[in-house]
C-alpha positions as MATLAB code, in Angstrom:
seq = 'MANQILNTGIYLSLLAQLDKLARHNRQGSFRTKERYYEAMKRFCAFLADAFRLQKLSNINGKHLTAYILKLQDDGKAPSTIKTDLAAIRFFHDLMDAKYKLPDNEELKVALQRRTFGGVDRTWSREEFSRMLAEALRLGREDYVTILYLARYAGLRIHECFRIDTAIAAQAVREGAITIKGKGGLVRTVPLHPLLVSRLELHLQTTPRGHKLFVPDDMETHTAIQHLQAFIRTCRPYIQDAGSARPMTFHGLRHVCAAEWYQERIAAGATPYEARKAVSRLLGHGRDDVTKIYLASLRETRDRRLVQRRPCPALPPPLRWTGKRRDGNMARMKQTGRGASGGGSIRQKTLNRAGKSYTYWEARYTAGYNPNTGRQIQRTITGKTKSEVAQKLRQKLVELDMGTYQEPCLLTVGEWLDIWMTEYNVHLKPRTAESYRCQIENHLRPELGKYKLEDLRPHIVQHFCNGLLRGGLAPKTVKTIHGVLHKALEQAVTLGYIRTNPSTGCILPRVTRRPLAPLDDETIKRFLAAIQGHRFETIYLVDLFTGLRKGEVMGLTWSSVDFHKGTLLIDKQLQRVPGRKGSDRYALTSTKSGKVRKITPAPYVMQLLRRQKSRQAEWRLRAGPAWEDQDLVFTNELGGYLIPETVYKDFKKLVATIGSPKTRIHDLRHSYAVAAIKSGDDIKTVQENLGHASAVFTLDVYGHVTDEMRSESARRMESFIEKLL';
ca = [
      20.068  191.764   82.620;
      20.542  195.450   81.769;
      17.008  196.444   82.794;
      17.626  195.009   86.287;
      20.733  197.129   86.845;
      20.604  200.536   88.501;
      23.655  201.976   86.714;
      22.790  200.796   83.223;
      25.114  203.245   81.467;
      28.189  202.103   83.403;
      27.229  198.472   82.849;
      26.921  198.963   79.078;
      30.287  200.724   79.029;
      31.916  197.804   80.869;
      30.145  195.373   78.566;
      31.567  197.160   75.510;
      35.078  196.788   76.973;
      34.380  193.117   77.622;
      33.138  192.568   74.068;
      36.331  194.105   72.679;
      38.429  191.687   74.738;
      36.271  188.733   73.702;
      36.500  189.587   69.964;
      40.312  189.573   70.015;
      40.651  186.489   72.232;
      41.912  183.312   70.582;
      42.424  181.232   73.713;
      40.206  178.495   75.124;
      37.589  176.245   73.585;
      34.234  177.434   72.254;
      32.325  176.316   75.369;
      34.942  177.720   77.754;
      34.872  181.137   76.090;
      31.088  181.163   76.173;
      30.961  180.171   79.863;
      33.647  182.690   80.880;
      31.919  185.477   78.947;
      28.623  184.951   80.761;
      30.401  184.858   84.136;
      32.231  188.102   83.315;
      28.946  189.771   82.348;
      27.568  189.023   85.803;
      30.708  190.481   87.371;
      30.347  193.653   85.250;
      26.799  194.085   86.518;
      28.062  193.812   90.092;
      30.864  196.331   89.478;
      28.426  198.815   87.951;
      26.043  198.787   90.921;
      28.371  198.181   93.858;
      31.400  200.292   92.867;
      30.374  202.349   89.817;
      33.641  201.195   88.222;
      34.303  202.848   84.851;
      37.189  200.697   83.496;
      37.786  196.955   83.679;
      41.516  197.601   83.820;
      41.047  199.091   87.320;
      39.857  195.825   88.865;
      41.733  194.956   92.078;
      41.537  192.674   95.078;
      38.755  194.497   96.938;
      36.388  194.004   93.980;
      37.061  190.258   93.970;
      36.582  189.982   97.738;
      33.274  191.828   97.654;
      32.024  189.767   94.709;
      32.885  186.467   96.421;
      31.053  187.529   99.579;
      28.001  188.416   97.484;
      28.038  185.055   95.700;
      28.329  183.244   99.036;
      25.426  185.250  100.431;
      23.393  184.273   97.351;
      24.092  180.604   98.143;
      26.206  179.861   95.090;
      28.082  176.555   95.039;
      31.888  176.557   95.587;
      32.393  175.283   92.037;
      30.385  178.191   90.603;
      32.356  180.723   92.641;
      35.705  179.328   91.535;
      34.552  179.194   87.918;
      33.608  182.881   88.075;
      37.006  183.691   89.618;
      38.723  181.790   86.813;
      36.722  183.785   84.240;
      37.679  187.110   85.847;
      41.353  186.177   85.925;
      41.141  184.925   82.339;
      39.910  188.275   80.984;
      42.154  190.208   83.364;
      45.181  188.554   81.730;
      43.960  189.721   78.304;
      43.894  193.415   79.205;
      46.510  195.997   80.111;
      45.539  195.900   83.769;
      46.605  198.520   86.275;
      46.681  196.183   89.288;
      47.758  192.628   89.859;
      44.967  190.400   91.143;
      45.690  188.500   94.374;
      45.507  184.725   94.386;
      42.909  182.809   96.375;
      45.115  182.659   99.470;
      45.659  186.436   99.475;
      41.961  187.290   99.153;
      41.410  186.598  102.873;
      38.040  185.051  102.077;
      37.116  181.557  103.192;
      36.678  179.717   99.907;
      35.103  176.325  100.296;
      36.914  173.454   98.681;
      35.162  172.000   95.699;
      33.862  168.497   96.183;
      34.421  166.418   93.122;
      31.784  164.005   92.068;
      32.164  160.260   92.177;
      29.630  159.200   89.540;
      30.555  156.229   87.378;
      30.270  157.455   83.766;
      32.107  154.607   82.053;
      30.574  152.685   79.170;
      30.293  148.932   79.248;
      31.972  146.842   76.588;
      28.614  145.997   75.049;
      27.532  149.641   74.923;
      30.729  150.648   73.163;
      30.396  147.829   70.622;
      26.776  148.692   69.866;
      27.614  152.372   69.372;
      30.435  151.500   66.964;
      28.164  149.185   65.041;
      25.496  151.869   64.716;
      28.068  154.358   63.421;
      29.210  151.787   60.832;
      25.611  151.089   59.814;
      25.188  154.793   59.043;
      28.496  154.869   57.155;
      30.076  157.335   59.624;
      33.713  156.203   59.598;
      34.652  159.546   61.161;
      32.455  158.833   64.188;
      34.066  155.407   64.558;
      37.564  156.893   64.640;
      36.530  159.636   67.065;
      34.993  157.093   69.435;
      38.204  155.067   69.293;
      40.324  158.156   70.007;
      38.256  158.931   73.088;
      38.178  155.321   74.288;
      41.814  154.336   73.751;
      43.686  157.679   73.697;
      41.574  159.625   76.217;
      40.992  162.620   73.914;
      38.285  165.165   74.653;
      35.620  165.745   72.021;
      37.000  169.136   70.961;
      40.521  167.667   70.858;
      39.349  165.027   68.392;
      37.753  167.595   66.105;
      40.871  169.770   66.301;
      43.007  167.125   64.564;
      44.159  168.218   61.108;
      46.282  166.461   58.497;
      49.564  167.751   59.970;
      48.768  166.413   63.456;
      47.530  163.115   62.030;
      50.578  162.651   59.777;
      52.926  163.243   62.714;
      50.927  160.795   64.839;
      51.194  158.129   62.124;
      54.971  158.638   61.872;
      55.623  158.608   65.616;
      52.922  156.242   66.827;
      51.827  158.915   69.313;
      49.619  161.963   69.009;
      50.636  165.375   70.320;
      47.575  167.450   71.122;
      46.916  170.845   72.700;
      44.158  170.390   75.200;
      42.165  172.296   77.755;
      43.992  175.195   79.375;
      46.617  175.211   76.636;
      48.326  172.092   78.046;
      50.215  170.140   75.396;
      50.586  166.395   75.892;
      51.702  163.381   73.892;
      49.647  160.179   74.057;
      50.864  156.833   72.643;
      48.564  155.354   70.011;
      47.598  151.758   69.471;
      48.459  150.485   65.937;
      44.732  150.256   65.190;
      44.328  153.995   65.816;
      47.324  154.651   63.583;
      45.675  152.708   60.762;
      42.433  154.617   61.304;
      44.237  157.944   60.961;
      46.005  156.702   57.822;
      42.592  155.906   56.361;
      41.361  159.474   56.919;
      44.598  161.019   55.636;
      43.942  159.395   52.263;
      40.616  161.213   51.875;
      41.333  164.554   53.573;
      43.006  167.413   51.629;
      46.266  168.660   53.033;
      45.883  171.361   55.674;
      42.240  170.498   56.458;
      40.697  169.039   59.607;
      40.029  165.319   59.507;
      36.540  165.285   61.004;
      35.143  168.744   60.156;
      33.636  169.363   56.683;
      34.844  172.512   54.927;
      31.359  174.045   54.955;
      30.800  173.499   58.692;
      32.016  175.166   61.886;
      33.879  172.997   64.374;
      31.355  173.486   67.165;
      28.546  172.508   64.772;
      30.312  169.231   63.912;
      30.710  168.570   67.636;
      27.009  169.167   68.198;
      26.136  166.687   65.414;
      28.177  163.932   67.092;
      26.609  164.691   70.467;
      23.158  164.550   68.867;
      24.041  161.164   67.334;
      24.965  159.787   70.776;
      21.781  161.179   72.355;
      19.659  159.649   69.613;
      21.251  156.204   69.904;
      21.474  156.191   73.679;
      17.977  154.787   74.444;
      18.627  151.506   72.616;
      22.432  151.416   72.951;
      22.587  151.667   76.736;
      22.423  148.500   78.817;
      18.936  147.606   80.037;
      18.257  148.915   83.526;
      21.367  151.121   83.595;
      20.978  154.558   85.130;
      24.549  155.700   84.479;
      24.998  158.961   82.534;
      26.094  157.910   79.039;
      27.946  160.740   77.321;
      30.891  161.003   74.973;
      33.056  162.128   77.867;
      32.401  158.816   79.594;
      34.807  157.155   77.143;
      37.622  159.226   78.702;
      36.579  157.765   82.052;
      36.912  154.242   80.622;
      40.350  155.040   79.214;
      41.502  156.611   82.498;
      40.401  153.604   84.542;
      42.149  151.218   82.184;
      45.410  153.225   82.191;
      45.288  153.384   85.980;
      44.882  149.631   86.351;
      47.696  148.972   83.877;
      50.109  151.009   85.959;
      48.963  149.444   89.215;
      49.531  146.012   87.669;
      53.030  147.158   86.601;
      53.928  147.875   90.238;
      53.216  151.603   90.522;
      51.751  153.085   93.688;
      48.221  154.569   93.506;
      49.720  158.069   93.653;
      52.231  157.335   90.868;
      49.534  155.716   88.725;
      47.175  158.642   89.230;
      49.907  161.169   88.350;
      50.768  159.264   85.172;
      47.113  159.067   84.108;
      46.686  162.750   84.904;
      49.519  163.641   82.518;
      48.067  161.476   79.739;
      44.598  162.993   80.188;
      45.935  166.561   80.237;
      44.748  167.430   83.742;
      46.338  170.319   85.581;
      45.787  168.603   88.972;
      45.792  164.911   89.749;
      42.816  165.261   92.131;
      40.642  165.897   89.072;
      41.657  162.443   87.842;
      39.953  160.908   90.884;
      36.609  161.738   89.246;
      37.505  159.496   86.325;
      38.285  156.545   88.592;
      34.823  156.322   90.137;
      34.169  153.028   88.345;
      37.031  151.409   90.252;
      35.194  152.015   93.517;
      32.107  150.174   92.303;
      31.269  146.732   90.983;
      33.243  146.200   87.796;
      32.032  142.904   86.457;
      30.488  144.602   83.466;
      33.024  147.391   83.029;
      35.666  147.891   80.439;
      38.439  148.514   82.956;
      40.795  145.582   82.404;
      44.192  145.410   80.782;
      43.771  144.446   77.148;
      44.906  145.752   73.797;
      42.708  147.933   71.622;
      40.230  145.488   70.054;
      39.038  145.464   66.512;
      35.536  146.575   65.572;
      32.648  144.216   66.279;
      30.638  142.769   63.410;
      27.800  144.926   62.073;
      24.635  144.724   64.123;
      21.354  143.897   62.433;
      17.780  144.909   63.149;
      15.653  142.016   64.397;
      12.303  143.768   64.264;
      11.767  143.122   67.965;
      11.081  146.014   70.309;
      12.583  146.727   73.734;
      10.123  149.569   74.265;
       7.469  151.249   72.254;
       9.779  153.262   70.055;
      13.222  151.759   69.381;
      14.143  148.374   67.979;
      16.743  146.172   69.652;
      19.909  145.053   67.887;
      21.855  141.817   68.262;
      25.074  140.391   66.913;
      24.991  137.709   64.283;
      27.578  135.353   62.971;
      30.520  133.682   64.664;
      31.990  135.241   67.798;
      35.382  136.832   67.974;
      36.838  133.866   69.792;
      36.089  131.216   67.201;
      36.920  127.601   67.903;
      39.557  127.417   65.193;
      40.456  124.555   62.898;
      43.545  122.346   62.423;
      44.652  120.875   59.128;
      47.701  119.259   57.624;
      49.410  121.101   54.790;
      52.139  120.230   52.305;
      54.711  122.638   50.897;
      56.723  121.874   47.766;
      60.105  123.591   47.577;
      63.080  122.772   45.325;
      61.524  119.476   44.283;
      60.980  118.339   47.889;
      57.757  118.084   49.867;
      57.487  119.328   53.413;
      54.551  118.520   55.675;
      53.423  120.670   58.590;
      50.291  121.418   60.619;
      48.358  124.689   60.613;
      45.592  126.047   62.846;
      43.368  129.055   62.180;
      41.369  131.079   64.666;
      39.329  134.298   64.685;
      41.081  137.134   66.534;
      38.587  139.936   65.912;
      37.109  141.963   63.107;
      38.557  144.306   60.529;
      37.637  147.904   61.418;
      37.155  148.877   57.775;
      35.255  145.934   56.383;
      33.719  144.298   59.458;
      35.088  140.921   58.335;
      36.754  138.429   60.619;
      40.508  138.678   61.234;
      42.017  135.245   60.812;
      45.320  134.299   62.434;
      47.363  131.136   61.837;
      49.558  128.928   64.014;
      52.005  126.426   62.550;
      54.006  123.530   63.963;
      55.661  120.234   63.136;
      53.044  118.053   64.877;
      49.292  118.186   65.351;
      49.582  118.049   69.138;
      51.989  121.012   69.165;
      49.601  123.118   67.079;
      46.597  122.008   69.140;
      48.325  123.116   72.348;
      49.160  126.528   70.860;
      45.579  126.899   69.611;
      44.109  126.095   73.032;
      46.367  128.725   74.585;
      45.207  131.381   72.110;
      41.537  130.531   72.637;
      41.947  130.762   76.413;
      43.565  134.176   76.000;
      40.652  135.304   73.820;
      38.114  134.083   76.365;
      39.952  135.692   79.301;
      40.434  138.994   77.485;
      44.241  138.787   77.666;
      44.861  138.126   73.974;
      47.508  140.265   72.344;
      47.693  140.922   68.640;
      51.065  139.960   67.159;
      53.351  142.972   67.184;
      54.453  143.970   63.675;
      57.378  146.073   64.856;
      60.882  144.879   64.076;
      63.628  145.012   66.671;
      65.246  147.899   64.773;
      61.995  149.887   64.672;
      61.365  149.292   68.360;
      64.909  150.353   69.301;
      64.320  153.664   67.487;
      61.053  154.208   69.368;
      62.627  153.183   72.659;
      65.545  155.573   72.315;
      63.364  158.492   71.236;
      60.443  158.149   73.649;
      61.629  156.203   76.699;
      65.167  157.449   77.288;
      64.689  161.194   77.467;
      65.887  161.122   81.101;
      69.323  159.738   80.267;
      72.473  161.772   80.608;
      73.985  162.817   77.256;
      76.989  160.509   77.534;
      74.807  157.534   78.478;
      72.395  158.217   75.599;
      75.328  158.453   73.198;
      76.668  155.117   74.467;
      73.263  153.467   73.941;
      73.064  154.788   70.378;
      76.550  153.499   69.581;
      75.683  150.002   70.832;
      72.456  150.016   68.806;
      73.954  151.288   65.548;
      77.180  149.275   65.687;
      75.944  145.940   67.009;
      72.221  145.513   67.732;
      70.681  146.895   64.552;
      72.999  145.129   62.036;
      72.470  141.708   63.638;
      69.000  141.784   65.229;
      67.237  144.758   63.623;
      65.579  142.652   60.896;
      63.789  140.311   63.349;
      60.218  141.003   64.399;
      59.821  141.531   68.117;
      57.542  138.523   68.494;
      59.986  136.291   66.548;
      62.981  137.095   68.761;
      63.856  134.020   70.828;
      66.364  133.395   73.663;
      68.575  131.194   71.499;
      68.825  133.989   68.896;
      69.997  136.442   71.570;
      72.416  133.843   72.953;
      73.864  133.224   69.496;
      74.234  136.977   69.015;
      76.161  137.428   72.290;
      78.401  134.441   71.523;
      79.164  135.947   68.115;
      80.208  139.235   69.701;
      82.589  137.367   71.977;
      84.032  135.343   69.084;
      84.458  138.577   67.129;
      87.003  139.797   69.651;
      84.916  142.050   71.895;
      85.746  142.130   75.573;
      83.344  140.350   77.979;
      82.501  143.670   79.618;
      81.562  145.166   76.224;
      79.374  142.152   75.415;
      77.657  142.527   78.783;
      77.056  146.232   78.118;
      75.490  145.544   74.692;
      73.287  142.842   76.196;
      72.222  145.292   78.922;
      70.991  147.826   76.353;
      69.008  145.123   74.526;
      67.572  143.821   77.806;
      66.319  147.277   78.845;
      64.688  147.876   75.468;
      62.923  144.510   75.467;
      61.843  144.929   79.087;
      60.025  148.115   78.082;
      58.353  146.225   75.225;
      57.106  143.668   77.767;
      55.714  146.461   79.968;
      53.815  147.932   77.021;
      52.414  144.549   76.047;
      54.203  144.202   72.697;
      55.780  140.902   73.771;
      54.940  138.596   76.641;
      58.410  137.749   77.911;
      61.885  139.177   77.531;
      63.912  136.791   75.318;
      67.210  138.184   76.622;
      66.533  137.248   80.253;
      67.897  133.707   80.090;
      71.039  134.598   78.175;
      74.336  133.279   79.658;
      76.924  136.057   79.569;
      80.710  135.776   79.800;
      82.341  136.312   83.145;
      83.839  139.765   83.536;
      87.166  139.816   85.367;
      87.658  143.092   87.135;
      90.928  144.798   86.301;
      93.124  144.988   89.383;
      93.289  148.557   90.601;
      96.652  150.052   91.362;
      96.699  152.991   93.754;
      99.897  154.962   94.077;
     102.131  153.949   96.961;
     103.800  156.554   99.167;
     107.049  156.578   97.162;
     105.219  157.010   93.847;
     103.114  159.824   95.307;
     106.293  161.663   96.360;
     107.721  161.375   92.840;
     104.382  162.504   91.410;
     104.242  165.583   93.660;
     107.751  166.533   92.575;
     106.882  166.062   88.873;
     103.763  168.283   88.927;
     105.387  171.139   90.834;
     104.926  174.309   88.805;
     102.708  172.584   86.211;
      99.689  174.547   84.906;
      97.352  171.836   86.233;
      99.169  171.267   89.517;
      96.282  172.455   91.700;
      93.798  170.230   89.858;
      95.921  167.113   90.416;
      96.504  167.971   94.086;
      92.795  168.588   94.788;
      91.949  165.318   93.019;
      94.535  163.366   95.007;
      93.611  164.788   98.419;
      89.785  164.741   98.043;
      89.093  161.622   95.951;
      86.760  163.517   93.601;
      86.063  162.189   90.158;
      87.737  164.021   87.279;
      84.450  165.561   86.088;
      83.589  166.639   89.645;
      86.902  168.456   90.057;
      86.545  170.156   86.671;
      82.935  171.106   87.445;
      83.636  172.546   90.904;
      82.196  176.073   91.258;
      82.985  178.857   93.695;
      79.382  178.861   94.902;
      79.992  175.303   96.147;
      83.133  176.277   98.125;
      82.522  177.450  101.684;
      85.798  178.848  103.021;
      84.181  179.813  106.335;
      83.043  176.246  107.161;
      85.830  174.573  105.194;
      83.423  172.432  103.082;
      82.867  171.565   99.436;
      79.403  170.892   97.971;
      79.672  168.283   95.223;
      76.486  168.688   93.180;
      77.648  168.770   89.564;
      80.291  167.630   87.108;
      81.731  168.876   83.815;
      80.717  166.498   81.050;
      80.918  166.432   77.289;
      77.497  166.783   75.669;
      77.452  164.974   72.307;
      76.138  166.814   69.285;
      76.553  166.540   65.588;
      79.985  165.697   64.264;
      82.380  168.378   65.344;
      79.799  170.196   67.468;
      80.335  168.542   70.865;
      80.328  170.892   73.813;
      80.871  170.723   77.557;
      78.271  171.504   80.163;
      77.647  171.107   83.892;
      75.433  168.103   84.647;
      74.420  166.225   87.771;
      76.872  163.887   89.475;
      77.307  160.280   88.398;
      74.819  158.991   90.964;
      72.617  162.082   90.763;
      73.108  162.667   94.506;
      74.502  165.759   96.210;
      77.126  165.358   98.911;
      79.147  167.685  101.131;
      82.735  166.895  102.102;
      85.185  168.482  104.523;
      88.666  168.248  102.966;
      91.980  168.816  104.684;
      92.838  172.476  105.408;
      95.679  172.139  102.885;
      93.068  171.686  100.138;
      91.265  174.864  101.169;
      94.608  176.719  101.025;
      95.088  175.436   97.487;
      91.651  176.758   96.537;
      92.395  180.167   98.079;
      95.571  180.422   95.964;
      93.554  179.386   92.899;
      91.006  182.129   93.611;
      93.817  184.746   93.837;
      95.364  183.471   90.612;
      91.982  183.617   88.879;
      91.459  187.205   90.049;
      94.706  188.186   88.296;
      93.531  186.486   85.093;
      90.223  188.334   85.319;
      92.007  191.702   85.487;
      94.199  190.876   82.495;
      91.297  189.559   80.416;
      88.994  192.512   81.066;
      85.785  192.358   78.966;
      86.909  189.062   77.408;
      86.501  187.244   80.723;
      83.810  184.521   80.793;
      82.227  184.479   84.230;
      81.076  180.863   84.635;
      81.785  180.591   88.385;
      84.139  177.641   87.724;
      87.068  177.085   90.065;
      89.374  175.695   87.384;
      89.349  177.696   84.156;
      91.643  178.892   81.424;
      93.041  182.434   81.495;
      89.840  183.788   79.925;
      87.457  182.169   82.412;
      86.311  179.377   80.102;
      86.165  175.722   81.099;
      89.214  173.477   80.755;
      88.903  170.533   78.380;
      89.106  167.352   80.525;
      90.872  165.444   77.734;
      93.704  167.990   77.789;
      94.067  167.645   81.563;
      94.193  163.853   81.172;
      96.809  163.908   78.390;
      99.113  166.125   80.444;
      98.638  163.752   83.382;
      99.701  160.746   81.293;
     102.858  162.581   80.188;
     103.728  163.394   83.812;
     103.283  159.842   85.155;
     105.361  158.508   82.268;
     108.297  160.622   83.473;
     108.153  158.993   86.937;
     108.023  155.447   85.575;
     104.277  154.781   85.925;
     102.919  155.032   82.362;
      99.855  152.851   83.109;
      98.618  155.073   85.947;
      95.272  156.767   85.219;
      93.959  159.981   86.685;
      91.201  157.900   88.304;
      93.921  156.094   90.271;
      94.340  159.299   92.288;
      90.850  158.576   93.616;
      91.934  155.066   94.635;
      95.032  156.479   96.266;
      92.876  158.831   98.354;
      90.669  155.915   99.476;
      93.678  153.851  100.591;
      95.239  156.838  102.373;
      91.961  157.571  104.186;
      91.614  153.958  105.358;
      95.289  153.856  106.450;
      94.763  157.114  108.386;
      92.004  155.471  110.413;
      88.839  156.825  108.705;
      85.844  154.554  109.138;
      84.503  153.038  105.956;
      81.182  154.939  106.212;
      83.012  158.288  106.135;
      85.108  157.172  103.161;
      81.953  156.019  101.368;
      80.203  159.373  101.849;
      83.276  161.356  100.755;
      83.604  159.262   97.592;
      79.871  159.470   96.830;
      79.152  155.729   96.724;
      75.700  154.256   97.178;
      76.817  151.746   99.812;
      79.781  151.029  102.065;
      79.928  147.485  100.639;
      80.864  148.859   97.226;
      83.542  151.064   98.802;
      85.072  148.062  100.562;
      84.955  145.867   97.443;
      86.449  148.389   95.046;
      88.542  150.817   97.056;
      89.565  148.834  100.110;
      93.020  148.083   98.677;
      95.508  146.303  100.870;
      98.970  147.748  100.339;
     102.237  146.007  101.129;
     102.722  148.330  104.084;
      99.295  147.447  105.471;
     100.031  143.720  105.044;
     103.352  144.068  106.876;
     101.700  146.016  109.684;
      99.072  143.298  110.019;
     101.798  140.647  110.254;
     103.635  142.625  112.978;
     100.467  142.931  115.053;
      99.853  139.197  114.776;
     103.484  138.487  115.767;
     103.087  140.637  118.886;
      99.915  138.744  119.778;
     101.660  135.386  119.388;
     104.603  136.481  121.573;
     102.198  137.443  124.365;
     100.603  134.013  124.230;
     103.905  132.134  124.266;
];
């Protein structure tokens, strides 16, 4: 290239700067770095001739604009132009640049949108089986595992070869692999138990700290090239006859993507939701890239591998027949019994404690062992021959239809650990803590030893009945059952079990505790009792707004609009569980997660103004010790108030007025009754309280006081007098 450039000296100077950046760069894959380097070389040649630029650090927007226009004039494809732009920005981020490069929108150049291809690159089931068999024939267990990782975990080829013993050991422990992929994106992909066993196999033979699939005397990119050469060599006799589809290693990611997508569609997700989920699992920065991988779903799929099924075992070894498909390569065929063998039923006798027990047993072939290639035999037992025969027919139908599921080896206790760790990250801290308590105190001791597939409805029913007999309240029993039901429902979604054994459980009836709002006389005594108390303003705001305790404690000045007279309720103060003795309080979202705005009585806004003045005095006294957390209700140093302390003081106050059973939450009920008595429509009351529906507000908070009953009777009496 240098002999075609007019300003060769400037170009070589820029190239030397580029080489220095490239030598110290540790980002990106081998192919990406190579592609970006060549693109940057072309840009350096342009800068040398068009602008006589001396330093790469002086690149700015005008250089990019001019370069894009040149590439467009040369007829370059939109994908090539955007790749070159990505390369320029990549190296620009590595240097101490003088100017910030504008984004594509700021360049003021019409960049054509890249059109993504729609070519079906998926492998058929037969092609995948033949490739595995060929790898086994050559004794390449590493190739077998890599093919599985691409097919059932969606890993790229360089991601597979990047796996070392530390990554593999963590994947075996967690049942999911965390991998750093293209663009530096880190993702976690669940692994099928078969993949876990494959990684365990390689961990036994790989020294600690070494890569699983890269020999010590070989570079990673060389090992990748060897695998690609293996696929190219086998492709002529592995690929289906008459197929013109591109058959590359990357096509296995396409198969995996299509299968994941269909699984989520079958689970009730929308196409957009399914595509976003698959995009995250594949490590794509944009979900529109994932559309490329779903090309097979827009074509005929009778021969495709895009159906919901568990990760199968390896096929039996393929043998050479001596016959020729073409002039060069021999054709392979499978020998021996198929994976869905017909099975056999026999009567068996068991001697135990001097007694003989007779039962029936059926055996069937469920697949092949990935290590030995031998058949995997499964058994079914029952009291009668007809019972076993029916179960056997069901299993054989599942094998023929491709819906067979391998028995899950996880116990209930093991699954509960996985469920809490991986599928409940979205829970609020208090909710997560409650789930863990139910699991550790009740579920694990009684049900943890059972295997998931052995858990039956009558076992769950017996467990719930035992909790009730043990003295637990019906509501507590219902809560424990709810945690178990959610965990098992997730296991059904993932295909570990077919049905949820807790669904048909009959639970005890929960009688709702009658709620007791404060009547007018009790409210007057309460107002007199709290006068001058340190938490007086808190109790008054709670009573006259109906806010939850955590919402009052978590109210911030930024949510108070004195000009409009409104309060924005978007957070609450909640205890965040930690290790023993390390609990802390933090602002979290509201109970429902929704934000609402209320307009309280002007008296409430006056209370808040007085609180702001009082807090300003505390701030002056505290000086540097003041904690500025923007909270409305704080201690004298600006820190949050402990809700438990506020509640204890409340209980002492209500005891002095003769209402020891009154809770602070009853102030919320009192507000609801007062609002309804004042003539507020139920929809307004519902929105002020933050309920999901007006029906719930009527059922729970629509208390009928004695005064309201008497008023109703007087109105009816007046109506009767008019009639008579």
